[in-house]
C-alpha positions as CSV (number, residue, x, y, z in Angstrom):
1,M,-55.3,68.0,-75.1
2,R,-57.9,67.5,-72.6
3,N,-56.5,67.6,-69.2
4,V,-59.7,65.1,-68.3
5,L,-58.8,61.5,-69.4
6,N,-62.0,60.0,-70.6
7,G,-60.6,56.2,-70.7
8,P,-58.0,53.6,-69.8
9,I,-54.3,54.1,-70.0
10,L,-52.2,51.0,-71.3
11,G,-48.7,51.4,-69.8
12,L,-45.4,49.1,-70.9
13,E,-42.2,47.9,-69.2
14,S,-39.2,46.7,-70.8
15,S,-36.3,48.7,-69.6
16,C,-34.4,45.3,-68.1
17,D,-35.2,41.9,-67.7
18,E,-39.2,42.1,-67.3
19,T,-41.5,42.4,-69.6
20,A,-44.7,43.9,-68.1
21,T,-48.0,45.2,-69.3
22,A,-50.9,46.8,-67.4
23,V,-54.3,48.8,-68.1
24,L,-55.5,51.4,-65.7
25,A,-58.6,53.0,-65.2
26,P,-58.4,56.8,-65.2
27,D,-58.8,56.8,-61.4
28,G,-55.9,54.4,-61.0
29,R,-58.0,51.1,-60.8
30,V,-55.8,48.3,-61.9
31,L,-58.1,46.3,-65.0
32,A,-55.3,44.0,-65.6
33,E,-51.8,43.3,-65.3
34,A,-49.1,41.0,-66.3
35,V,-45.2,40.5,-65.7
36,L,-43.0,38.0,-67.4
37,S,-39.5,37.6,-65.8
38,Q,-36.6,36.7,-68.0
39,E,-34.6,34.9,-64.8
40,Q,-34.3,31.9,-66.9
41,D,-32.8,33.4,-69.9
42,H,-30.2,34.8,-67.9
43,A,-29.3,33.0,-65.0
44,P,-26.7,30.8,-67.1
45,F,-24.6,34.3,-67.9
46,G,-24.9,35.0,-64.0
47,G,-26.7,38.7,-65.2
48,V,-28.7,40.3,-67.7
49,V,-27.7,40.2,-71.3
50,P,-29.1,42.9,-73.1
51,E,-29.1,41.3,-76.6
52,I,-31.2,38.6,-75.0
53,A,-33.5,40.8,-72.8
54,A,-34.5,42.7,-76.1
55,R,-35.2,39.7,-78.2
56,A,-37.3,38.1,-75.3
57,H,-39.2,41.6,-75.0
58,L,-40.0,41.7,-78.9
59,A,-41.0,38.1,-78.7
60,V,-43.5,38.3,-75.9
61,L,-44.8,42.0,-75.4
62,P,-47.6,42.1,-78.7
63,R,-49.3,38.8,-77.0
64,Q,-48.8,40.1,-73.9
65,I,-50.6,43.2,-74.7
66,E,-53.5,41.1,-76.1
67,Q,-54.1,39.3,-73.0
68,V,-54.0,41.9,-70.8
69,L,-56.4,44.0,-72.7
70,A,-58.6,40.9,-73.0
71,R,-58.9,40.4,-69.2
72,A,-59.6,43.9,-68.6
73,G,-62.4,43.3,-71.0
74,L,-61.1,45.9,-73.6
75,G,-59.8,46.4,-77.1
76,F,-57.2,48.9,-78.7
77,G,-60.3,51.3,-79.5
78,D,-61.1,51.8,-75.7
79,L,-57.9,53.1,-74.6
80,A,-57.3,56.9,-74.1
81,G,-53.7,56.8,-74.3
82,V,-50.5,54.2,-73.9
83,A,-47.1,54.6,-72.4
84,A,-43.8,53.1,-72.1
85,S,-40.6,53.1,-69.8
86,A,-38.3,55.3,-72.2
87,G,-35.0,55.6,-69.8
88,P,-33.4,54.9,-68.0
89,G,-32.4,51.2,-68.9
90,L,-31.0,48.9,-71.4
91,I,-31.6,50.4,-74.7
92,G,-32.4,47.5,-76.6
93,G,-35.6,47.0,-74.4
94,L,-36.6,50.6,-74.1
95,I,-36.4,50.7,-78.0
96,V,-39.0,47.7,-78.2
97,G,-41.5,48.9,-75.7
98,S,-41.3,52.6,-76.8
99,Q,-41.8,51.3,-80.6
100,V,-44.5,49.1,-79.7
101,A,-46.3,52.3,-77.8
102,K,-45.7,54.5,-80.4
103,G,-47.4,52.4,-83.1
104,I,-50.7,52.0,-80.7
105,A,-50.8,55.5,-80.5
106,V,-50.4,56.1,-84.2
107,A,-52.9,53.3,-85.0
108,R,-55.5,54.9,-82.6
109,G,-54.4,58.5,-82.5
110,I,-54.1,58.5,-78.9
111,P,-51.7,60.3,-77.0
112,Y,-48.0,58.9,-76.1
113,V,-46.1,59.0,-72.6
114,A,-42.7,58.5,-72.8
115,V,-42.2,57.6,-69.0
116,N,-39.2,58.3,-66.8
117,H,-38.9,54.5,-64.9
118,L,-37.4,56.1,-62.1
119,E,-39.9,58.7,-61.9
120,A,-42.6,55.6,-62.3
121,H,-41.1,54.2,-59.0
122,A,-41.2,57.7,-57.2
123,L,-45.0,58.2,-57.9
124,T,-46.3,54.7,-57.0
125,P,-47.3,55.6,-53.5
126,R,-49.8,57.8,-54.7
127,L,-51.8,55.1,-56.4
128,P,-55.1,55.5,-54.9
129,G,-55.8,53.3,-51.7
130,L,-52.0,52.4,-51.5
131,V,-51.0,54.9,-48.4
132,E,-53.5,55.9,-46.1
133,G,-54.4,59.5,-46.4
134,G,-52.6,59.5,-49.7
135,A,-49.3,60.7,-50.7
136,P,-49.1,64.6,-51.0
137,F,-46.1,66.1,-52.1
138,P,-43.3,66.7,-51.3
139,Y,-42.2,63.4,-50.1
140,L,-38.7,61.3,-49.5
141,L,-37.9,58.5,-52.1
142,L,-35.4,55.8,-51.2
143,L,-34.8,53.8,-54.3
144,I,-32.9,50.9,-54.0
145,S,-32.6,48.2,-56.7
146,G,-29.8,46.4,-59.0
147,G,-29.0,49.6,-60.8
148,H,-30.1,52.5,-58.7
149,C,-29.1,53.4,-55.0
150,Q,-30.1,57.2,-54.5
151,C,-32.2,59.4,-52.3
152,V,-34.6,61.8,-54.0
153,A,-36.8,64.7,-53.0
154,V,-40.0,64.0,-54.8
155,E,-41.6,67.6,-54.8
156,G,-44.1,67.3,-58.2
157,I,-44.7,65.8,-61.4
158,G,-41.3,66.3,-63.1
159,Q,-39.9,68.1,-60.2
160,H,-37.3,66.1,-58.5
161,T,-34.1,66.6,-56.3
162,R,-31.4,64.0,-56.0
163,L,-30.1,64.6,-52.1
164,G,-27.8,61.6,-52.4
165,G,-26.6,58.1,-54.5
166,T,-24.0,55.7,-54.7
167,V,-20.7,56.5,-55.4
168,D,-19.7,53.1,-56.7
169,D,-22.0,49.6,-56.2
170,A,-26.0,50.1,-56.1
171,A,-27.4,47.8,-53.2
172,G,-28.9,45.2,-55.1
173,E,-25.8,45.1,-57.3
174,A,-23.8,44.1,-54.2
175,F,-26.4,41.4,-53.1
176,D,-26.2,39.7,-56.5
177,K,-22.2,39.7,-56.3
178,V,-22.1,38.5,-52.6
179,A,-24.5,35.7,-53.8
180,K,-22.5,35.0,-56.3
181,L,-19.7,34.7,-53.9
182,L,-21.5,32.2,-51.9
183,G,-22.6,30.1,-54.6
184,L,-26.3,31.2,-54.6
185,G,-27.0,32.0,-58.2
186,W,-28.4,35.1,-60.0
187,P,-30.7,36.9,-59.1
188,G,-28.8,36.5,-55.7
189,G,-31.1,38.8,-53.5
190,P,-33.9,36.8,-52.7
191,A,-32.0,33.4,-52.1
192,L,-29.3,35.4,-50.2
193,E,-32.3,36.5,-47.8
194,R,-33.4,33.3,-47.4
195,L,-29.8,31.9,-46.5
196,A,-29.3,34.7,-44.3
197,A,-32.6,33.7,-42.2
198,E,-30.2,30.8,-40.8
199,G,-27.5,32.6,-39.7
200,D,-25.5,34.6,-37.1
201,P,-25.5,38.1,-38.3
202,A,-22.9,39.1,-35.6
203,R,-20.2,36.2,-36.3
204,H,-18.5,38.6,-39.3
205,A,-18.0,42.4,-38.5
206,F,-18.2,43.4,-41.8
207,P,-17.6,47.2,-42.4
208,R,-20.7,49.9,-42.9
209,P,-19.3,52.2,-45.4
210,M,-20.4,55.9,-44.9
211,L,-22.1,55.0,-41.6
212,G,-22.6,58.3,-39.9
213,R,-20.8,60.7,-42.7
214,A,-22.8,63.9,-43.4
215,G,-25.3,63.8,-46.4
216,C,-26.8,60.7,-47.6
217,D,-24.5,58.9,-50.1
218,F,-24.1,55.4,-50.3
219,S,-21.0,53.1,-50.8
220,F,-21.0,49.2,-50.8
221,S,-17.8,48.4,-53.1
222,G,-15.8,48.1,-49.9
223,L,-18.2,46.1,-47.8
224,K,-18.5,43.5,-50.7
225,T,-14.8,43.4,-51.2
226,A,-14.7,42.6,-47.3
227,V,-17.1,39.6,-47.8
228,A,-14.9,38.1,-50.7
229,Q,-12.2,38.6,-48.5
230,A,-13.7,36.6,-45.9
231,V,-15.1,34.0,-48.6
232,G,-11.4,33.8,-49.9
233,K,-9.8,32.8,-46.4
234,L,-12.1,30.1,-46.1
235,G,-10.4,27.9,-49.2
236,A,-11.4,26.8,-52.1
237,G,-14.7,24.7,-52.8
238,A,-18.4,25.1,-51.8
239,L,-18.4,26.8,-48.1
240,P,-20.9,24.5,-45.5
241,R,-24.1,26.2,-45.4
242,P,-23.8,27.4,-41.8
243,V,-20.8,29.1,-42.9
244,A,-22.4,30.5,-45.8
245,A,-25.6,31.7,-43.5
246,D,-23.4,33.3,-41.2
247,I,-21.9,35.6,-43.9
248,A,-24.9,36.4,-45.5
249,A,-26.4,37.2,-42.2
250,G,-23.5,39.5,-41.6
251,F,-23.5,41.2,-45.1
252,Q,-27.4,41.6,-45.2
253,R,-27.2,43.5,-41.7
254,A,-24.6,45.5,-42.5
255,V,-26.5,46.6,-45.7
256,A,-29.6,47.3,-43.7
257,E,-27.9,49.0,-41.1
258,V,-26.4,51.6,-44.2
259,L,-29.4,51.9,-45.6
260,A,-31.4,53.2,-42.3
261,D,-28.6,55.4,-41.5
262,R,-28.4,56.9,-44.9
263,A,-32.1,57.1,-44.7
264,A,-32.3,58.9,-41.6
265,H,-29.7,61.6,-43.0
266,A,-31.8,62.1,-45.8
267,M,-34.9,62.5,-43.5
268,A,-33.3,65.3,-41.8
269,M,-32.2,67.2,-45.2
270,M,-35.8,66.5,-46.3
271,R,-37.2,68.5,-43.3
272,E,-34.9,71.2,-43.5
273,R,-36.2,71.5,-47.3
274,A,-40.0,71.2,-46.5
275,G,-40.3,71.6,-42.9
276,P,-42.7,69.5,-41.0
277,R,-45.1,68.7,-44.1
278,A,-42.4,66.4,-45.3
279,D,-43.2,63.3,-43.2
280,L,-43.2,60.5,-45.5
281,L,-40.4,58.0,-46.6
282,V,-41.3,55.8,-49.6
283,V,-38.9,52.9,-50.5
284,A,-39.0,51.3,-53.8
285,G,-36.8,49.0,-56.1
286,G,-36.3,45.2,-55.8
287,V,-34.0,45.7,-52.4
288,A,-37.2,47.1,-51.1
289,A,-38.7,43.3,-50.8
290,N,-35.9,42.5,-48.2
291,G,-37.6,41.6,-44.8
292,V,-34.5,42.8,-42.7
293,V,-33.8,45.7,-45.2
294,R,-37.7,47.3,-44.5
295,S,-37.6,46.5,-40.8
296,A,-34.3,48.8,-40.5
297,L,-35.9,51.3,-42.4
298,S,-38.9,51.1,-40.5
299,A,-37.2,51.8,-37.3
300,A,-35.3,54.7,-38.8
301,A,-38.7,56.5,-40.0
302,D,-40.0,56.0,-36.5
303,W,-37.3,57.8,-34.8
304,A,-37.6,60.9,-37.3
305,G,-41.4,61.0,-37.0
306,F,-41.7,59.8,-40.7
307,R,-44.3,57.3,-42.1
308,L,-42.7,54.5,-43.9
309,V,-44.2,53.4,-47.0
310,A,-43.2,50.1,-48.7
311,P,-45.6,49.2,-51.8
312,P,-46.3,45.9,-52.1
313,V,-43.4,43.6,-53.8
314,R,-44.9,43.5,-57.1
315,L,-45.1,47.1,-57.4
316,C,-41.4,47.8,-55.8
317,T,-40.0,45.7,-58.4
318,D,-40.1,46.9,-62.4
319,N,-43.7,46.6,-63.2
320,A,-46.0,48.5,-65.7
321,V,-48.6,49.6,-63.2
322,M,-46.3,52.1,-62.1
323,V,-45.8,53.2,-65.8
324,A,-49.5,53.4,-66.2
325,W,-50.0,55.4,-63.4
326,A,-47.0,57.7,-64.3
327,A,-48.6,58.3,-67.3
328,I,-52.0,59.2,-65.7
329,E,-50.4,61.9,-63.3
330,R,-48.7,63.4,-66.6
331,L,-51.8,63.1,-68.7
332,R,-53.9,65.0,-66.1
333,L,-51.6,67.7,-66.5
334,G,-52.1,67.9,-70.4
335,L,-48.4,66.4,-70.8
336,A,-47.8,64.1,-73.7
337,D,-44.8,63.5,-75.7
338,D,-43.9,63.4,-79.5
339,L,-43.8,60.5,-81.2
340,D,-40.0,61.2,-82.2
341,F,-39.0,61.4,-78.6
342,A,-35.9,58.7,-78.4
343,P,-35.2,56.4,-75.5
344,R,-32.5,57.3,-73.3
345,P,-30.1,54.5,-71.4
346,R,-29.3,57.3,-69.1
347,W,-32.4,59.8,-68.0
348,P,-31.5,61.2,-64.3
349,L,-34.7,62.1,-62.5
350,E,-33.2,65.9,-61.6
351,T,-33.0,66.4,-65.4
352,L,-36.7,66.0,-66.0
353,G,-37.6,69.9,-65.4
354,S,-40.8,71.5,-64.3
355,A,-44.4,70.2,-65.1
356,G,-45.9,73.4,-65.1
């Protein structure tokens, strides 16, 4: 395979409950993209139903691909490669996206790239123009979403070291569970942030699990339980909005302080590994869209002498731009995948191995 790309790359994302397609030029310019959320499909169930998600991806993806290519002024014959999230995630959705991508690869005789969804998040800051001066390796990734909460040393393509992670709930999962306790529905993160803006974060003294502890592991189960106990003491029925707002604000501040503390420890660990050339903290995942969390992480980064990079919200949550970009990074190194590559519901970053 040639190391130099000679045409656009198509990326597909179907690992959870967003169906997404993007086409990128070889230099990383986004030619067209689309994301369709399945929020309304899953809201009645209070969370993502894997079978519903897979069927929705299958129904939506072919037409979405045609529309994105049309907006980019391209046809399938113009593509130089195709990529899909192949894990980790919900296996049904991963199979849908992977099989569609493989079909295109076979039909057009172009390379197929099985993208690790977490590496796609990790490589997002390397999109041209996103970070002033670029994002050279190594840098620190804080991935905080509904399914993941971990600190990762990003040292190269396919070269990642997990420094710490959650021992129970992910941060986004805790947001959703607390939002449900407060009667905010699902997904809960954005609604809880809006409610918290009306409340007093000092009204409730919620715990800060792991705060100050060595390393950069996380725990949110105890915090979630403390919120549940506070809600339970207020009796049955819907909470008055001001009362719910105080609880939301207190919970949100606790999460932000824990994330900032854990990130500070991770930045110190990163400096021990790589020295002063490690000066970039990248935050990604749905929770990275929370303004209070971003502010706390920004203060922690400033104190540690790191630059904080929080990609635009549309690139923090699941999207296909990051999938296509991860594929470009790999194809530049001559890396592609066989068509018998099987999607993986579990695929830790640290198992990717050397891309050398």
